[in-house]
N, C-alpha and C positions, 0 to 999 in steps of 0.2 A: 916574080915567083912568091916572094914572101907575102905580099898583099893577098894573093889568091889563097894561100894556105890559111891566113888569118880569117879570110872571108868564109872558107869552108868550116872552120872551127866555129865561127859565129853562127853559121846556119845550123850546125849540129846542136849547139847549145840552145838555139831558139826552138828547134824541134823537140828537144827534151823538155824544155820549159812548157811548151804548148801541150805536150802529152800530160805533164803533171797538172796543168791547169784544167785540162779536159776531165781528168780523173776526179779532181777536186770539185769541179762543177757538177759532174754526174753524181757524186756522193752527196753534194748539198741538195740537189734537186730531189733525189729519191728518198732522202731522209726527212723531207717535210711531211707533216700530217701525222697519222697514227702508225708510223713504221718504226721498227726497232732496229738500231744499228749497233755493230760491234761484233764480238766473237762469241760463239756458242760452242760448247762441247757436249755431244750427245752420244749415247750408246745405241747402236742399231744392230739388228740381226744381220748376220753374214749369210748371204745366199750363194748357192753353188749352181752355176750355169753349165749346160751342155754335158751333164753327167751321162755316160753311156747306160743304156737300159739294163745291161747285165752286170753293172758294177754298183757298189755302194760306197759313198764318200763319208769319211769321218774326219772331223777337224773342229776348229773353233766355231762357236755359234754366234759370237758377238764381237764387234770392234768399236773403237771410239773414233768419232769423226769430229774434227774441229773446223768451224766454218767462220770466215770473216765476210761481212757484207750486210745487206739489209733484206728483211724478210717480211712477207705478208702472211700473217697467221701461222699455221702449223707447217713445219718443214717436212718435205717429202724426200727423205734421204735413202738411197739404195746403195748398199755396199755388197760387192760380189767378187767371186773368184771364178774364172773361166777355166774349166778342165777339158776343153775340147781337144780331142786327139790324144789324150793321155791313156795309158794302160794301167794295169795293176801295179801296186807298189806305193812307196812314199814319194811325195813331191813337195817342193818349195815353190809357192806361187805368189805373185803380187796381188794385193787387194785393190780393186778398182772401185771408183765411185760413179754413179750415174749423174746426169745433169741436175744441178740444184739451182732453181730460180732465185736470183738475187744474190748469189754467192760471188764474191770477188776472188777469194782464195780459199783453199781447202787443204786439210791434211788428215791422214788416217793413221791410227795406231792399233796394231802393228802394220807396217807397210807390206810385210810378207807373212804368210802363214804356212805351217807344215800340215799337209793333208795326207790321207792314206786312201787309196782306192782298192777295194777288195771285191772278190766275186760275190754277187748278191745271193743270199740264202733266205729261205722262207719256210714256215711251217704253220699248220692250222692247229689251233688249240681251243678247247671248250672254255668258256668264260665262267669263272666262279664269282661268288659274291661274298662280301664281308660287311659286317655291321660296324660302321665307324662311330655312330652315335646311337645309343639305345633308345627305344620308344619311350613315350611318357609312362610314368608310374601306372601300373595296373594293366598295361598292354604288352603283348608279345607278338613276335613275327610269326604269322601262320604260313605264308607261302610267298615265293618270289618267282616271277616269270621274266627272264631276260630276252630282249629282242634287239639284235640277234643274239643267239646263245653261243656262237663260235666266232672267232676272229682270225685274221692272218697276221703273223708276226714276220716282219721282213727287215733285213739288214745284213751286216757283215756276218760271215759264218761264225766267228768267235762270239759275237753278241747273241745271235739267235740260239746258239748251242747252250748258252747260260740260262735261257728262259725255261722255267719249269711250269709256270702258271701265269695266267692273265686274270686280273681281279678287278671287279667293279665295287667300289666302296659306297655304302648306303648310309645316308644321314637320316635317321628316323626320329630325331628329337621332336619334330613338330608334326608328325604324321599320326593320324587316327583313322582307323577303318581301312579305306582303300586309297591308294595314291600311285602316281607315276613319277619316277625320279630319273633325271638324266645324270648319268655318271661317266666320268672320264676314266678310261681303262689304264691300268698300269701293269707292266710286266715285272715279275719277280723271279729270283733265282731260288735254288734249293734252301738257302738260308733265310729266305723271306726278304732279301734286300732288292730294291728296285734296280732294274736294268734299263738304262736310257741311252747310253752312248752308241751311236751308229745303229739305231733301232727305230722302226716305224710299226705302229699297230693300226690295222685297217679292219673295221672302222675305229676311230679314236674314242668314240663314245657309244654308249648303249642306253636304251630306255628300260628301266626296271619297274615292272608293275608289282606292287607289294600289297599284301593283305595283312592287316593287323587285327588281332582279336583280344578281347578282354581276358586277363588271366583269371582262371577259375581256381578258387581256394576252397579247401574242405577242412573243417575242424570241429571238435566237440565243444558244445556250450551247455551250461547248466540250465535246467528248467526251473522257472519261478512261478509257482501257483499264485493266482490272484482270485479275489472273491467279490461277491455282491450280496447285499442283504445283511440281516442280523440273525444270530442264533436266538433260540427261545430264551425267555427271561430265566436267569439263574444258571446259565451255561456259558462256558468260555471255550475258546478254540485251543486245542492242544497241538500235538505234532501233526504236520502235514507233509506227506512224502509222495513224490512222483515216482513212477516206474515206467521207463528208466529215469535215472537222475539226470542223465545228459542225453542230448540228441545231436545228430550230425547236421551241420550247417554247410551248405555248398552254394557258391555264387561268385560274383565279381570280387576280386581281391580287395579293392578299396572298401567295399561295403562289409565284407565278412570280417576283415581285420578290426573294424570298429565295434563289432557285436561280441559281448561276452556272456550274455544270458538271454533266454527266450521266455516271454511270459505266456501263460495259458490264457485263453479267454476266460472271463470271470466265471467262477464256480458259485452257483447259487446256494447259500447256506441259510436262507430264510427259514426261521422256525425250527431248525435242526436241534434235536435233543440227544442224539446218539451218533456213534461213529458211522461213517459211510464211505463207500468207494464209488468213484464216478470216472467216466471217460471224458477227458478235457481236450478240446481242440487247442492247438498252439497258434499264436499270432504269427502269421507269415510275414517276414520282413521283405521289403521291396528289393527286387534284384537278387533274391536268394531262394534256395529250396531247403526244406527241412525233411529229415528222415529219422524217425517216423513223424507224421504230421499231427498225431494225437498221442496222449499218454494216459496211463491209469493213475489216478490220484486218490490216496487214502487219507481221509480227514478224521482226526481224533476230536471228539466233542466231550468236554469234561464238565461235570456238574460243579458249579462254583460253591466252595464251602461257605463263603460269605453271603451266598444267595444273590451275587451280582449277575449281571448279564453282559454279553458281547453281541 
């Protein structure tokens, strides 16, 4: 009897040793070449399977998975909770993992999660827009067309009831004239805070067709008379006055802001010996409009006491 028992023990020991050798041999073989071996810890989205069509599930959105083994390229890890057959209320459920190629051992943290199943609620809201980044200097938003312009907010009754608006944020920092912007929608409550837990927005994004226009600025600028030719010998130029003294300049903001005075087209003073009044055209700046476009200019001509000329 004793020899038989020793023989069985020896056989068991040999089986264990063989198993260990097989594992070590497998590990050696698969770790040759460009494969990475060891333990990895990654965060993965937590998915919920078999959720009843009339219920909404709320709970953790991510878990940490630790994996020992050897892997080719990127890991495809699926963590999920199966809510099949459950009704409304709070539940504690295990987190399960899908098959992971190359994994010897796995663990998930947490192993269990608290979830809540609520009656599904939904409502339709008009989509609003907000400017997240202003347009370039000199431009302003003229119009916005959202497609679609309404969305469906779906989720737990508590979350849906908190939503007062759905907003599309627009980044106009690099936009000029016309553009189409894809924007992710966000749900907000009465205080302007985002509502995310237990909520789904359908669709999740919209296309915003925006039209920008140059900002038009209007301001008063001084009139500066200019001349051509020379007065008669022995005369000098006295006071020169335009009527009106200022005109209105309207146009693109960037252009108008840089202009502080407007010249008249040259007034011919050749051979003049006495005062005169003339209508002078104003020099029209590019990208702007003047009102009025001409002014009356009174020119004083003075006889030089010293007999000089101008």
